Structure formats: C-alpha cells, structure tokens
C-alpha positions in Angstrom: 44.9 -71.5 58.3 44.2 -75.2 58.0 47.0 -77.7 57.3 45.5 -78.3 53.8 45.5 -74.6 53.1 49.1 -74.3 54.1 50.1 -77.2 51.9 48.3 -75.7 49.0 50.0 -72.3 49.5 53.4 -73.9 49.8 52.8 -76.0 46.7 51.8 -72.9 44.7 54.8 -71.0 46.0 57.2 -73.8 45.0 55.6 -73.9 41.5 56.2 -70.2 41.1 59.8 -70.4 42.4 60.6 -73.4 40.2 59.3 -71.6 37.2 60.7 -68.1 38.0 64.0 -67.3 36.2 66.6 -65.8 38.6 66.7 -62.0 39.0 63.4 -60.8 37.5 60.5 -59.0 39.0 57.6 -61.1 40.4 54.9 -58.4 40.1 53.5 -56.0 37.6 54.8 -52.4 37.7 51.3 -51.1 37.1 49.1 -53.1 39.5 51.7 -54.9 41.7 49.8 -58.2 41.1 52.1 -61.3 40.9 53.1 -62.6 37.5 52.0 -66.1 36.8 53.5 -68.7 34.4 51.5 -68.9 31.2 50.2 -72.4 32.1 48.4 -70.9 35.1 46.1 -68.8 32.9 44.4 -71.9 31.6 42.6 -72.2 34.9 41.8 -68.6 35.6 39.4 -67.8 32.8 41.8 -65.3 31.3 42.5 -65.7 27.6 45.1 -68.5 27.3 48.5 -67.7 25.7 50.0 -69.7 22.8 51.5 -73.1 23.4 54.8 -71.7 21.9 55.4 -69.6 25.1 57.1 -70.7 28.3 57.5 -67.1 29.6 55.4 -65.0 31.9 52.2 -63.4 30.7 50.2 -60.6 32.3 47.2 -58.8 30.9 48.6 -55.3 31.6 51.5 -56.0 29.2 49.4 -56.8 26.2 47.3 -54.0 24.6 43.8 -55.0 23.7 43.3 -56.1 20.1 40.0 -55.7 18.3 38.3 -58.8 17.1 38.6 -57.7 13.5 40.4 -55.1 11.3 39.1 -53.4 8.2 41.4 -52.7 5.3 40.2 -51.2 2.0 36.6 -51.9 3.0 37.2 -55.6 3.8 37.1 -57.1 7.3 39.7 -59.5 8.6 39.5 -61.5 11.8 42.4 -60.9 14.2 44.2 -63.5 16.4 47.3 -63.9 18.6 49.5 -63.0 15.6 47.9 -59.6 14.9 50.4 -56.7 15.4 49.5 -54.1 12.9 48.6 -50.8 14.6 46.0 -48.3 13.4 48.7 -45.8 12.6 50.0 -48.1 9.9 46.5 -49.0 8.6 45.8 -45.3 8.2 48.7 -45.0 5.7 47.2 -47.6 3.2 44.7 -45.2 1.5 47.4 -42.6 0.8 48.8 -44.5 -2.2 51.6 -42.0 -2.8 52.7 -43.8 -6.0 49.4 -42.9 -7.6 49.2 -39.2 -6.6 49.9 -37.3 -9.9 52.3 -34.6 -8.6 54.0 -36.6 -5.8 57.7 -37.3 -6.2 57.1 -41.0 -5.6 54.6 -41.1 -8.5 56.8 -39.0 -10.7 59.7 -41.4 -10.2 57.4 -44.3 -11.0 56.2 -42.8 -14.2 59.7 -41.9 -15.4 60.8 -45.5 -14.9 57.7 -46.9 -16.5 58.4 -44.8 -19.6 61.4 -47.1 -20.3 59.2 -50.2 -20.3 56.5 -49.5 -22.9 53.2 -51.4 -23.4 52.0 -53.7 -24.8 55.2 -55.6 -24.1 55.0 -54.5 -20.5 51.8 -54.4 -18.4 51.6 -52.1 -15.4 50.2 -53.3 -12.1 49.8 -50.3 -9.7 46.6 -51.1 -7.9 47.2 -54.4 -6.2 45.9 -54.8 -2.6 48.6 -54.6 0.1 46.9 -57.4 2.1 48.3 -60.7 1.0 48.5 -64.2 2.4 51.5 -65.7 4.1 51.7 -68.1 1.2 51.9 -65.2 -1.3 54.4 -63.2 0.7 56.8 -66.0 1.7 55.9 -69.5 0.6 55.5 -68.8 -3.1 59.0 -67.3 -3.1 60.6 -70.2 -1.3 61.3 -68.4 2.0 62.3 -71.2 4.5 60.0 -71.6 7.6 62.7 -70.1 9.9 63.5 -67.1 7.7 63.7 -64.0 10.0 61.5 -62.1 7.6 58.6 -64.2 8.8 59.0 -62.9 12.4 56.5 -60.6 13.9 59.4 -58.4 14.8 59.8 -57.7 11.0 56.4 -58.1 9.5 52.9 -56.7 10.1 50.5 -59.5 10.6 46.7 -59.0 10.3 46.3 -62.6 11.5 48.3 -65.8 11.4 47.7 -66.4 7.7 47.5 -62.7 6.4 50.1 -59.9 6.3 50.7 -56.5 4.8 53.0 -57.3 2.0 56.7 -56.7 2.7 57.7 -56.6 -0.9 56.1 -56.3 -4.4 57.4 -59.8 -5.1 54.4 -61.1 -3.1 52.4 -60.8 -6.4 55.1 -62.3 -8.7 53.8 -65.8 -8.8 50.2 -64.8 -9.7 51.4 -62.5 -12.5 53.7 -65.1 -13.9 50.8 -67.6 -13.7 48.4 -65.2 -15.5 50.9 -64.9 -18.3 49.1 -61.9 -19.7 52.1 -60.2 -21.2 55.8 -60.7 -22.0 56.8 -58.3 -19.3 55.4 -56.3 -16.4 56.1 -53.7 -13.8 54.6 -53.6 -10.3 54.6 -50.5 -8.2 53.1 -50.6 -4.7 53.2 -49.6 -1.1 55.0 -52.2 1.2 55.2 -52.4 4.9 57.9 -53.5 7.3 58.7 -52.9 11.0 61.9 -51.1 10.8 64.3 -48.6 12.3 63.5 -44.9 12.8 65.8 -42.6 11.0 65.9 -40.2 8.0 66.0 -43.1 5.4 63.7 -45.7 7.0 59.9 -45.6 7.3 57.5 -48.5 8.1 55.6 -47.8 4.9 57.4 -47.2 1.6 57.1 -48.0 -2.1 58.8 -50.6 -4.3 58.9 -51.1 -8.0 59.9 -54.3 -9.7 59.8 -55.5 -13.3 60.3 -58.6 -15.4 60.7 -59.6 -19.0 60.1 -63.2 -20.2 60.7 -65.2 -23.3 58.8 -68.5 -24.0 60.7 -71.4 -25.5 57.5 -72.6 -27.2 56.9 -69.3 -29.0 60.3 -68.0 -30.2 61.4 -69.3 -33.6 63.0 -72.7 -33.4 62.9 -72.5 -29.6 66.2 -70.5 -29.8 66.0 -68.2 -26.8 69.4 -66.7 -27.2 68.8 -65.6 -30.8 65.3 -64.2 -29.9 66.8 -62.1 -27.1 69.7 -60.8 -29.1 67.2 -59.8 -31.9 65.2 -57.9 -29.3 68.3 -56.2 -28.0 69.3 -55.0 -31.4 66.0 -53.1 -31.6 66.5 -51.3 -28.3 67.8 -47.7 -28.2 71.5 -47.3 -27.5 73.1 -44.8 -25.0 76.4 -43.0 -24.4 76.8 -44.1 -20.7 80.2 -45.0 -19.5 79.7 -48.5 -18.2 82.0 -50.5 -15.9 81.3 -54.2 -16.1 84.5 -56.1 -15.3 83.1 -59.5 -14.1 82.1 -62.4 -16.2 78.4 -63.0 -16.6 78.5 -66.1 -14.4 80.9 -67.4 -11.8 80.6 -70.9 -10.4 80.9 -69.6 -6.8 80.1 -65.9 -6.7 77.4 -65.7 -9.3 76.3 -69.2 -10.5 74.5 -70.3 -13.6 71.3 -72.2 -13.0 72.9 -75.1 -14.9 69.9 -77.4 -14.5 67.7 -75.0 -16.4 69.7 -72.6 -18.5 72.4 -72.7 -21.1 75.3 -70.2 -20.9 74.4 -68.7 -24.3 70.8 -68.0 -23.1 72.0 -66.3 -20.0 74.6 -64.2 -21.8 71.9 -62.8 -24.0 69.4 -62.3 -21.2 72.0 -60.5 -19.1 72.9 -58.2 -22.0 69.2 -57.3 -22.5 68.7 -56.7 -18.8 71.6 -54.4 -18.5 70.8 -52.4 -21.5 67.2 -52.0 -20.3 68.3 -50.7 -16.9 71.1 -48.5 -18.1 68.3 -46.8 -20.1 66.5 -46.2 -16.9 69.6 -44.5 -15.4 69.8 -42.3 -18.5 66.1 -41.3 -18.2 66.3 -40.5 -14.5 69.7 -38.9 -14.0 69.7 -36.9 -17.2 66.7 -35.1 -15.9 68.2 -34.9 -12.4 71.3 -33.2 -13.8 69.1 -30.7 -15.7 67.3 -29.9 -12.4 70.6 -29.5 -10.5 72.0 -27.2 -13.2 68.9 -25.1 -13.1 69.1 -24.8 -9.3 72.8 -24.1 -9.6 73.7 -27.0 -7.3 75.6 -29.1 -9.8 79.1 -29.9 -8.5 82.1 -30.4 -10.7 81.9 -34.2 -10.6 78.3 -34.1 -11.7 79.3 -32.3 -14.9 81.1 -35.4 -16.0 79.3 -37.9 -18.3 77.0 -40.3 -16.5 78.8 -43.4 -15.3 77.4 -46.7 -14.1 78.9 -49.9 -12.9 77.7 -53.5 -12.4 78.5 -55.3 -9.2 78.0 -59.0 -8.6 75.3 -59.6 -5.9 73.2 -62.2 -4.3 69.4 -62.2 -4.3 67.1 -65.1 -3.4 65.0 -64.8 -6.5 67.6 -64.4 -9.2 70.9 -66.0 -10.4 73.2 -64.7 -11.6 72.5 -61.4 -9.9 73.8 -57.8 -10.0 73.5 -54.4 -8.4 73.5 -51.3 -10.5 75.4 -48.3 -9.2 75.5 -44.8 -10.6 78.2 -42.2 -10.0 76.3 -39.2 -8.8 77.5 -36.0 -7.0 80.9 -37.5 -6.3 79.8 -40.9 -4.9 78.9 -44.4 -6.2 75.3 -45.0 -5.2 73.4 -48.3 -5.4 70.2 -47.9 -7.4 68.7 -51.3 -7.9 69.1 -55.1 -7.8 68.4 -57.5 -10.6 69.2 -60.8 -12.2 68.1 -63.8 -14.2 64.9 -65.1 -12.6 65.1 -68.3 -10.6 63.5 -71.0 -12.8 61.9 -72.7 -9.8 59.6 -69.6 -9.4 58.5 -70.0 -13.0 58.0 -73.7 -12.7 56.0 -73.3 -9.5 53.9 -70.7 -11.2 53.0 -73.1 -14.0 55.1 -71.5 -16.8 58.2 -73.8 -17.0 59.0 -72.9 -20.6 59.6 -69.2 -19.8 63.0 -67.7 -19.0 63.9 -64.1 -18.4 65.1 -61.3 -16.1 63.7 -59.3 -13.1 64.7 -56.2 -11.2 63.6 -54.3 -8.1 64.2 -51.0 -6.5 62.9 -48.6 -3.8 61.0 -45.7 -5.2 61.7 -43.4 -2.2 65.4 -44.1 -2.3 65.6 -43.1 -6.0 63.3 -40.1 -5.5 65.5 -38.9 -2.6 68.5 -38.8 -4.9 66.6 -37.2 -7.8 64.7 -34.6 -5.9 67.3 -34.0 -3.2 64.8 -34.9 -0.4 66.8 -35.3 2.8 64.2 -37.0 5.1 61.9 -39.9 4.1 59.2 -38.6 6.4 58.7 -35.7 4.0 57.1 -38.1 1.4 54.2 -38.6 3.8 53.8 -34.9 4.7 50.6 -33.1 3.7 52.2 -29.7 4.1 51.5 -27.7 1.0 55.0 -26.2 1.2 56.3 -29.6 0.3 53.7 -30.8 -2.1 53.5 -27.6 -4.1 57.1 -27.9 -5.2 56.4 -30.7 -7.6 54.3 -30.5 -10.8 52.2 -33.2 -12.5 54.6 -33.5 -15.5 57.3 -36.1 -15.6 60.0 -33.6 -14.7 62.3 -33.2 -11.7 62.4 -30.1 -9.4 65.0 -30.0 -6.7 63.4 -29.8 -3.2 63.8 -26.5 -1.4 63.8 -26.8 2.4 61.1 -24.7 4.0 62.1 -25.1 7.6 64.9 -26.3 9.9 63.6 -26.8 13.4 65.8 -27.6 16.4 66.6 -31.1 17.5 65.4 -32.3 20.9 67.2 -35.3 22.3 65.7 -37.5 25.1 67.2 -40.7 26.5 65.4 -43.7 27.9 67.1 -46.5 29.8 65.5 -49.7 30.9 66.3 -53.2 32.2 65.3 -56.2 30.1 63.7 -59.1 31.9 66.0 -62.1 32.3 63.5 -64.2 30.3 63.9 -61.9 27.2 65.2 -63.3 24.0 65.7 -62.0 20.5 62.6 -63.5 18.9 60.7 -60.3 19.3 57.4 -59.2 17.8 55.5 -58.7 21.1 53.6 -62.0 20.9 50.7 -61.9 23.3 51.8 -65.2 24.6 55.3 -63.8 25.4 55.3 -60.1 26.0 58.8 -60.2 27.4 60.5 -61.3 24.1 62.6 -58.4 23.0 63.5 -57.1 19.6 64.8 -53.6 18.8 61.9 -53.2 16.3 59.5 -53.5 19.2 61.1 -50.3 20.7 60.8 -48.6 17.4 57.2 -49.5 17.1 56.4 -48.1 20.6 58.2 -44.8 19.9 56.5 -44.5 16.5 53.0 -45.2 17.9 53.5 -42.4 20.4 55.5 -39.8 18.4 54.6 -40.6 14.8 56.4 -38.2 12.4 57.5 -36.0 15.3 60.4 -38.5 15.9 63.3 -38.1 13.5 65.5 -41.0 14.7 66.0 -43.5 17.4 69.3 -45.2 18.1 70.8 -47.5 20.6 73.1 -45.2 22.7 74.5 -47.6 25.3 74.1 -51.0 26.8 75.2 -52.5 30.1 75.3 -56.0 31.6 75.1 -56.2 35.4 78.1 -58.2 36.6 76.2 -59.9 39.4 72.6 -60.5 38.2 73.4 -60.8 34.5 70.6 -58.5 33.7 70.9 -56.3 30.6 70.2 -52.6 30.4 69.7 -50.7 27.1 69.7 -46.9 26.6 68.0 -45.4 23.5 68.4 -41.8 22.4 65.3 -40.4 20.7 65.4 -37.2 18.6 62.1 -35.4 18.6 61.9 -33.0 15.7 59.0 -31.9 13.6 59.4 -31.2 9.9 56.8 -28.4 10.1 57.2 -26.5 13.4 59.3 -26.2 16.6 58.3 -28.5 19.3 58.1 -27.0 22.8 60.0 -28.7 25.6 56.7 -29.6 27.3 55.5 -31.4 24.1 58.7 -33.4 23.9 58.6 -34.2 27.6 55.0 -35.3 27.4 55.8 -37.5 24.4 58.8 -39.0 26.1 56.8 -39.8 29.2 54.2 -41.7 27.1 57.0 -43.6 25.4 58.3 -44.7 28.8 54.8 -45.7 29.9 54.2 -47.8 26.8 57.6 -49.5 26.9 56.6 -50.8 30.4 53.1 -51.6 29.4 53.8 -53.3 26.0 57.3 -54.7 26.4 57.4 -55.4 30.2 60.7 -53.6 30.7 61.8 -51.8 33.9 62.6 -48.2 33.4 65.9 -47.2 35.1 
C-alpha cells in the first residue's frame, strides 16, 4: 500500500471515529457493511438523507417507498416524509360510518337526529387526505407541536397527511358559511398504541352552531340564543354543573371578543343540546340492556350527567360531558365556545357560537357493549349480523373467546437514538414507541390484541438502553397455533432490526 493510500485510509478511519458515538455498532446486522455518517452518502450515489439528520443512515434500515401513492383514485407523490403503510391505505375505502347497519354508523345517525336540518348540514363524505395547512396551520398548531411529528401522524408527503381529526375541515366549512350549524363525521388516522381501545383508524364526529351578529335582531346575540333555547325540547336528566360558566384562570372568557352575557347564553344552549344527545343515546342503551337482562342496579336509576371544566385548543371556556353509566362516570365528549380567532381566520368574524367533538367508537363501545375496538373492522358475519339497519341498539353477544399468546421481544437502542421518532429515512435510529407499534401492526395486523412496555434497562457501563415489549397475539375469530404466533413474532423481530436499527437481545 502506498503512503498516500495509507494516509487516505487513516483519514477516513479518523473521520468515522470522530463521528461515531460511543458504544454503538459499526456495521449492519444484515450485511455486516460498515455504517457511514449521513454526509458520506452525498459522494456515493446513494439517495442523500435530509439535512436535518446527523445520525447514521444505511439502506437496509429504510424500507423502499414507492414514488407515488393512490388514495381514492388520486395519485400523490411521495418523499422523505412518507410513512403511511399500505395496510392503513387499505382501510380508507371501508367508511364504517356510512355502512347502514354498522354500529359506528348507527351511533352517528342517533347523534345526528338531535341536530336537525336545515339548521344543521351534514358532512359525511369529506376526503381523508388533507394538507398540513388544513390539519395543523388553520387551527393554530405551533410549528413544534408533537402532533405534527411523523411518530404521531401519517404523512403522504411533506405537505399532505391523512387527517388526524375532523377539525381539519373546520375552517373551510366556516368559510363556506352554508348553514347556521353543521356536523362532520369521518374516519381519522393516527399512529397510536395497540390495545383494546386504540386503533390507527377510527371515527370522529364534531358539530358546531353559530349566530351572526349582523343577522340577529339588533345584533343582540344573547337574546337570540336564549330565544332559540326556549324552543328546544326539555329533558328530565339529573345534571351536575357546579362551576361558573367562566373562570379567569381555569376556564377563561375570550374577553377581547365576547361579552359574558353572550357566553352565558351560548353555554346554556350548548349544554342543553348535548344533554339531549345523552338522552337519545343512553335511553336506547338502557332499553337494550334491560332486554338483554344485563341492566345492573345503578343503571336502573335516572340518567345523570355532569359538566367538568376542561381545556381544548379550539374552544374557551370548555367542558367535558360525563354520564353515569353502569356504576361509573364516563367521559363522552368535549365542547366549548369556539375560539374567535378560528372564525376570524376563516373570514366570518361576526359569527359566534359553540362546538363539540367525540369519538364514535368510544360511544359505540359503551352503547353496544363492544369490548375490543378491532371488532369494528371485522368482516365476520357473526359480528355484523348482530346489528340492524334501524336506529336501535342491540347489545353485542360474544361469539368466541380464544386463548391469549404472549411473546416478549427485547432489544438495545442505539446510543444515537432520541425521542423524535417517526422513522425518518434520514435518521432510521430515532426511536419512538409508536414506531414499535407500527412494526408490530404491519406484521400482525388484527391478530395482535395489545402491545405494552414490560421492562427497560440502562447498562451501567455503556449507558445503552434496552427495552422489552410484551405482545399478545390473539385473533378475534379463531385460535392461533403456536407456530403461527412464533412465525409472526420472528417477523416482528426481523422488521424491528430492519426498520428501526435496534439490536435484538
């Protein structure tokens, strides 16, 4: 070897050692090739990582991404931000909230019945693909809000996401100003935990009611709202509402935009409207429980609700509505007086009103006694045949109870890992728990009931961190063989290494 060659080799080795954090592997577990710092790829012809990254990058750790994705017949270009898998895209055409005899759709229709047209318009067919501006910017999400992270949100590309909430459409509906009120029902998508109450695709419903200062007699919003309230049906609910409508610290008035008299009237209208929803839903649920002979003693008492002060970024003052059901207080929805900045930014500064939002699956699980959120996505006729196309509630009857199958997976994180997450192509070693969930979900799908962090360990010498996750493989429809569970678990381990760059213990 020539002197010049030796110098070049030493220089390269020094660069690698200067860059390399202490205590991490230098080579790929799959091909044993040395890892290179991301800047080195600019001279290799391999696709260059983002300038945001200072961590290692290796082609084996990043799955290939197609150049475009098709959603609802429309093609979208992909880029370094793309993280939505095909398994999630395959859920979009399901539209459970529009299937006539599905419990999600039945719940939606029961709630809609309390918000009649033409006062309220119904928006149930809005595309799940929205811009980052719609999903975040229009609602005032700060640039560093964790909801924007790829660990939490499914990105089609840098500027396009699958909506994470129905509020992504709020500004455009306010701007259109086609009716005094509206409801939106839609499928929404979030990278989330795996358990019996969380699923990466679920359904939200939100509603709003506005009054326009230019249109009400004399511009008197408070009188107009009280007059509307007087025409609404009353109920015999037992209501606990101990707190004042506004509180300067806990539940502030938007003093720059609203008078206290206006907010008192709007809060009363909001609460009466949503109390009516509880009557509609839980009166039918009580009838169904009585018919199934599953009504306990506490449920035979009159319906009770209570209002609890809350904080939401889009309303102030804000509340949560809880209902006393089967012996427990259960949160049903969140609501409040709409933030005036949203209306101003939407071009309707003279309007004022209220808004609410809820999760349809959460409510449906209570009403129909459905124990596992995965069931909503089941195509098994033993599940779907239990619900009719009328706006009635039938208690779910379990058709199987298959055994649990627990498997543990332990791995070392790389020393360069941090909590930014999202599996950016430019930084495959960034770690977030949702990345683990996504890997397990992609392999096991609905054969995985839950995943939880079981143990963690910090090595006293190297400082490396080890995590152990416990995975419960259990089908809703049949008994899994031990071989099936072992095969799934082996693939999970393989993909954890390949996609997240961890080292299996």
